[in-house]
N, C-alpha and C positions, 0 to 999 in steps of 0.2 A: 504493500500499500504506500504510494508515493507520499501522501500527507504525513503518515506515520513516520516514514524515513526522514522527510524534511524537517519535521518538528523535532524528531530525535536529534538531528544534526544541530538544530537551533539550541536545543537544550545542552548538547555536548559543547557547543560553541561558548555558552555561558560558562560552563565549567572550565573550558580551555582558557577563557579570558582571565579568570582568577589565577590559573596557573602561569599564564603569560606575564601577568603583573609581577609575580614572585620571581620568575626567571629574568625578566627585564631588569628588575632591581639588582639581581645578582650580576647580570651582564654589566650594568652601569658600574656596580662596585668593582668589578674586575677591571674595567677601563680606568677607573680612578686609581686603582692599585697600581696598574702599569705606569700611570703618570707619576705617582708618588715614588715608585722605584726608580724610574728614569731620572726624576728630579734629584733624588738623593745621590744617584750615581754622578749626575752632572755637577752637583755642588761639593762632592767629596774632593778634598785636596789631593792633587796628584792623580786624578782620574785620567786614564789614557784614552784620549780622543783622537781619532784620525782625522775627522772632519767635524770640528766644532760647529761650523755654520749649519751643516746638515742636521746635527743633533738638535740645535736650537729651533731650526725650522720645523723639524718633525715634532718636537715637544709642543711648540706653540700651535702648530697646525692641528695636532690631535686634540689638544685642549679646546681649541675653538670648535672643532668638529663635534666633540662630545657635548659641549654647551648648547650648540645648535640643535642636536637631536634631543636634548633634554627639555628645551624651552620653546622651540618652534611650535606654534599651535597645531600645525599639521601632524606632528608627532607626539602630541599630548597623550593620545590613547596608545597603550601598549599593543603592538601588533608584531607579527612575525617579520614583516618588512623592516621595522625599526630595529629589531634584534639582528637581522641579517646586515643591515647597514653598519651597525655598531661592530659586528664581527669583522666585516671588511675593513673598517677603519683600524681595528686592533691589529690585523694581519699587516696592513700597510705600515703602521707605526712601528711594530716590531721589526719589520724588514729594514725600515729607514734607520732605526736606532742601531740595529746590528751592523748596518753598513757604515755607521759613523764611529763606532767604538773600536778599541784595539784588543778587547778580550777575545779569547778563543771562541770561534763561532759555535762550536759544539756545546759550549757551556750555556749559551743563551737559546739554544734550540728548544729547551723546555718551555720557553715562554709561548711558543705556538700551540702548546697542548691546551691552554685555556680556551681560545676560540673554537678549537675542534671539538672539545667536550661539550661546550654550550650548544654548538650547532647539532650535535648528535642527540642531545636531550630535548631539543626544541624544534628543529627544522627538518628532521628526517635524514634517511641515508644519502639521497642524491645530493642535497645541499652540503652535508658533512663531507662527501667525497670532493665537491668543489672547493670547500674551505681548506681541506687537507692538501689538495693539489696546489692551490694558491700558496699555502704555507711552505710546501716543499720548494716550489719555484722561487719564492721570496728568499728562503734560506739559501738556496744554491746561488742565487744572483748575488746576495750580500756576501757570502762566504768566498766566492770565486773572484769577485771583482773589486773588493775593498782594498786589497793589498796585492802586490806582485806575488806570483806563486812561488812558494818556497820549495815545493816538491814538483816533479814533472807533472804536467797537466793531467795525464791519465791516472797517475798514482794519487794525486790530490782529489780527483773525482771519486776514485774508489774509497778513499778514507771518508769522504763526506757521505757517500751512500751507506757505508757501514754505520756511520754515526746516525743516519736517518732511520735505520732499521727498527731500533726500539720505539722511536716516535711513530712510525707507520703502524707497528704492532699495537701500540696503545690506541691509536685512532681507530683501528679496525675493530678491536675488542669493545671499545667504547660505543661505536655505532651499532655493533651487533647487540649489545646489552640493552641499549636504548630502544632498538627496534622490538625486542622481546618484551620489554616493559610496556611499550606502547601497545603492542598486540594484546597483552594481558589486561591492561586497562580497558581496551575496547571490549573484550570479552566480559569483564566485570560490569561494564556499563550496560551491555546488552542484557545480561542476566538480571540486573537490577531493574530493568525497565520492561521485561516481558514476563508473561505467565509461563511457567516451566512446561506445563502440560500441553497448552494449545499454541504457544508462540505468539499469542496476541498481547497487547499492551496490558500491563497489570494496573491495579487501582491507582497507585501513586503516579505512574507514568501518564495514565489517562487523564487524571486530574490536571496535570500540567498541559497536556495537549488541549484539553477543553478550555483552559484559561487563555491559552494563546489563540485558539479559534474565536473565542468570545472577543478578545481584544481586537482581532482582525475584522470581525463583523461590525464592531462599534465603529472602528476607524473608517471602514469603507461603506457603511450603512447597508449591509447585505444580510440576508437571513441565513440561518443554519438550523439543523434539527438534530435532536438527540433521540435515539431509540433505546428503550430499556427492554430487555428480554429475559424471560425465566423459563428454563427447560422444565416442563412439567413432570412430576412423578419421579424425579431423580432419587429421592430418598427411598421410595419403594423399590426402585431398581437396585439400589445398593443393598437394601436389606434382603431382597429376594435372590438376586443373582451375584452379589459381591461387588466390591468397589472396582475391580478390573473392568467389568461390563459397564459400570457407571462411567469410568474414565473414557471408555470407548464411545459412549453416547456423547460425553462432553466434547470430545475431539471431533466427532462427526458433525455436531451442531456448529462448533467453531469454524469448521471448513465451509459449511453452508454459508455462514455470515461473510467469511472472507471472500467467497466466490461471488456473492451477490451485491456487495457494495463496490463502489467505483475505486479506482486507483487513487483518487484525491481524498477518499474518506479514511476513517480510522475505526478500529473496533478494539474492544478490550473485555477481559473477564474480570469482573469486579467482586465476585463471590463464588461459592461452590457451584451454583447453577444459575447465576446471575451474569448476563452479558449486556454490553452497552455498545452502540454504534454512534459515531459522530459524522454527520453528513454535512459536508462543507457546502455552503451557498445553496441550500435546499429548502424549499418552502414546505408547508404542511401538506399540500397535495402530492408533491413528489415523495415526500417521506411516507405517505400513505401507500403509494405504490410499492416502495421498497419493503414496507411491512408486509404487504399482501404476497410479495414474492418469497420473502423469508418464510412466512407461515406456510405457504404452499409447498415449498421445497422441503421444509422440515417434516411436514406430515407425509410426505412421499418417502422419507428415509426409513429404513428398517435395519435392525441389528439381528443377526442370527445368534441365538443362545440356546445351545443344547438341542438343535433341531427345530427350535420355535423361532418365529419371526416377531421381533419386538418393535412396535411402531413408536415414533416420537411425536411429541406435540409441544407447542410453545405458547406461552402467554406474553403478550407484547403491547407496548404503548409508546407513544411519541409525544414530543413537545417542540415547539418551533420558536425560535428567537426572531423578532421580539413579540411575536403575536401572543404567545402563552406566558412569556415572562421576559423581563429585561435583566434579570439577575441570574447568573449562571447556576447558582445553587438552587434557586427556586425552579429553574428550568428543569434540572434533573429530578427535582421533587415532583414536578407536574408530570414528567414522563413516567416516573415510578408509580404515581397514583393511577395514570391511565392504564399501565400494565396490570395493577391490582384489580382495576374495574374489569378488565378483560378476563382476568383469571376467575373473579367471582361469577361473571356471566357464564363462562364455560363450565364452571363446576356446579351451577344451579341446576336442579332437576327441571325437566320440561314441564310446563304447565299442564295440569290434568283437565281432560275434557269432561265437562259435567254431563252426567247421565240425563236422559229425557225426564226421568222421574223427579230429578232435582230442580228441573226448570220451573220457575214461577211464572204463571200466567197472569 
């Protein structure tokens, strides 16, 4: 169901935004830490600088760059783009600083680990690969061209590649672990938002979907409908045939609902035998047609139990925004009451036909 997937992604985006804020703060802290370390190095008496001008320009440029990313209105909101720009700035600053100082290049290679780790935790494997590649190229450029080669060109390149091996191993393991963590988080999110038996939305998730649909309907002045359904006789099925047969009935009914609503709608299981459907941009007349189809399809369903055919039936009710209520809670309550009215009508015995003797003349 497209709506369910889209709204689930919206919900995940809200959670991601909270995580991004924390990671963005850590990224900014890392950038400031690099500036502090570089500043301390530059201010240390006797610091070995090959190119003081390059070091000063790199320090001032990265400071201005970090301040712009922090205070420009366009980047006030924490996004992955902002984090990527900060990481690219860190890689460029580390490369320029390495190019300007006289310390052994391999001693400063560890500085490139910081942007690589942040990229792996935030931006995915592809971006991590790109940041790692830029770090390697920056390191090789700074190490090979800052001073005349002491060793033969081929030998020096081999020494640098050997020095890069641990860095590349750390980058690879970090990206791998970050991918596994992201996959596990996605699985946990899906499990927390879906009913384990039917695969439909659970009560907590459906409440959020309903709230978002309500806000969308208010914003665009469009109707939507809620259908509440109760699978009749499930307790008797469980008591007579066992819970395994009851679960089969629940799954069969859930499949009926999922098959008969549109890709833009959503459905959830909110209780043992209670289900609900959220029909986007649907008025009362259209909701009535959906109810009729669900009822008819359910009554045509049968379960084979020990050579017997068990038929299903459903009680169903609907309410439409804003016709039945402009409050989302009251709308659910109205649909629930309509469902119970339907259940009472279907359980009531047929009226008795009075005998001729009882007729009053």
